[in-house]
Steps between C-alpha positions, in 0.01 A plus 500: 500500500420400139426145617269630773314724257462213255368275776253761618381566140476129441297451817258775390444347164460153650252643745294658220513168310408284797218725612356517145544134446347406832205730432444332170533156654254584779253638248545185290447282806183685598356445157618140463356388827159586356552273195725219620414227751689406815640186333627717204725682744611168646591362157696813402688471830615156397599615151709789644653267753627269227618784277680679781683183601613429145610861446760474772690235305468704174664796665780277651614773739657708218319813621690499828829441320442776244416753774791402721771499228580852396674435167324267251646430162299455179593127482383447857157657473449341157564162663260585775226587250529180296527270804194670654297462177599135460406416859167677462399287200608179666314585827191599300491158337539325837224713653261433211564125531435504873164682475294174470655375822411817684149491355461148644649594832253787550220334302469812279513423126525867413866493619594284199453804272538791745851412608661466150332820379613702798839330484572685170596785729819313583630530146368859462679612817830351380529773233477793740623375835868578459435844349264580793783410735734742322236776525477451876879486535527838328215632717282579196181470699306765302518282193406186698205670662352621170537162330349310797203732521442470124511120505279465803245747370456330167505150657231612747270623222523165322438311829191695585356478148547118496356462850186697399469262199499210746842344431576449866859393588616562143429870533775522764739281305480686172512834677827408665641368176428828323659691786816285475518536121482876518748554786756235415530589132536869581787411736647270234503749208600798709774300666650376175613855419723525808580130531503338156483117512752297305464138401732389768441259787762367738387378840859508633517877447198555729593246766568775756147635445365150533695451822346809656153422366519129560444527872225755421314255280520234767375750761221626267379151430481404868367843594230477236397154616478623858292802388270291280467182708182634648343561153617153388344319798186711532415438132540130547333448843241780523399561137518786255230716666669526833834539320344785305393687820832433676707612201298818450580593860867404474547694178346812658711471821820455303433815293694740728809279475457477123457873475690679773780243555536448130549869437768528770680174423496547122670842544719410799646175366710652222578797716632282788701297251690818406628551861522129584846527662398777752358298791423805713293652227321177428399465871384860525299496172345159562362606841361810330330273238345293778371811682361646183322177398353432845363856526292447180430127524395450864208746499373336179510149642331606829242679283434176313421331834273782629313558170495146358116475472424829327807452279374157393153633433634784294748302296338153464135542572265335749536155337864481592489626862683184600818679390484734803604241763803413292595864464487542878720196564748569221538872569752425780669239271556774245632746764756249633617401152543867398785521753704218358434564131756782452801284600531408132664840452787394722523158342546637146729789609742267680452203267397275782226308329628186673359615829159556339515135376576364843235712666238382255577138575415565861191695404359239269557212744321689772218638286425180318489294818284745688255564219463127431399456863276807508332391172367194677275729710364787290592765252485757783765297691723532194461883503559534873806272487658710228461811705662351806790363305550834324548669842759240608679530173572873564764401752635199313532700182684775678757256639557292181484781242519858628759450775719268295514741205491846662572430878202707604411433874154373578434805714557732210310279265191498715534868600473600134138369500406613852346833409276349235391224743395739770321738267318232305376301799393814688302633202367148434363467860311829468369429149404141596289629786328766286431249212272303720258791529349424162555278195377777272759570227480878555574456873788268414641757254490759778680270736761436232561878474540519878740202484713672242494826694617330818784335319626826346462684836694237693781489243527875523504504878734204552757569224448842353853530360474175307159600354649828379805319355269254330287778354803681364632186343170420330448853376860549382543541128 
């Protein structure tokens, strides 16, 4: 019962944090699209792609190992800290040295300076990463939420101020750096009280953590490549302007996964790890997680498809209306991906990161091959291809990951998302028809209200008991 209460409390604080952070990010985006060019967003997409890839190696899978292992000694976590810091410095040097090559590859000289400056985040994150993991493991999500909101808020203020001053891409870079400095050093200094670091480093003592995390690193590397291969190729073959439009759409579509899925998986992962030997409970709770996520995610993704044009006009302005078509295409890509995303909970709980590694090999081979072919035609072919593959991967992912770890039948797996599918598509058909009456933003706002009303009504009519249960859980203290 205590674990359940902690999980619910954590979910509430993470929800507050994610909603507040997303609101700030959307406001920031609305402002920045008025001051930054399409190519600026393309360049920052490349910078983030490089940083994200390098950060995987700096983390080295220790996070998974620290969450999975229930008893960590001072010598072990001290070794983790120093190894992580050393790797971050080495990787930063390699990234800085490679920036001229990337600048030549994309024919963008600004990458020579932008990548090394943004890369400082690698070293900054090394100070707080382990302590953040301990906070999540102890379900201290109130602390995490407050720190994250503070960092994002101050970073956003700096970003907007620099953008207004005409500093372009650098406004985003320095804003993110300030955000990292604030959050990571708060985690570092607060974490030192509970977990004091000693000048001790022995890789042999943390080999079991490396073993668990090693497969995770391999999986993350391949998974990251498969997720970013589109950004990599579009920037090279179609230019920074089209990449900027495409990436704006993709970043918007992926928001529900980053917000809703992130809240649930962040809270559920350490919770599942605590009852990792109870297979019946794991199966039951995982299907509940899938049902919960689909009920929130699916209506949002269908809404993206129906309201893509007014959403683009509102967020990005008339000059960037080209974003709308990508939102429509990628909305289903996001919906399909949201189903497979939570399997990481099972992987960490059962320590089966090896399966994630093997799955990602399959994924990257398929994705790279298909996108390379689609890229020969058009940027739209790349977007459509990703959506089709994401649908096929629902079934492959279930067989390779979910069934092998938790032995959940496909029928039960799909049934958990059935209600959300019926409700979302039904409401989407009605709203889609009404939205064609007028492109006026006030009319579209009215249709959006109707869309939301239909969704809530259908949920109530089709599964009243679950809605009541969900309401009681969310309102519980």
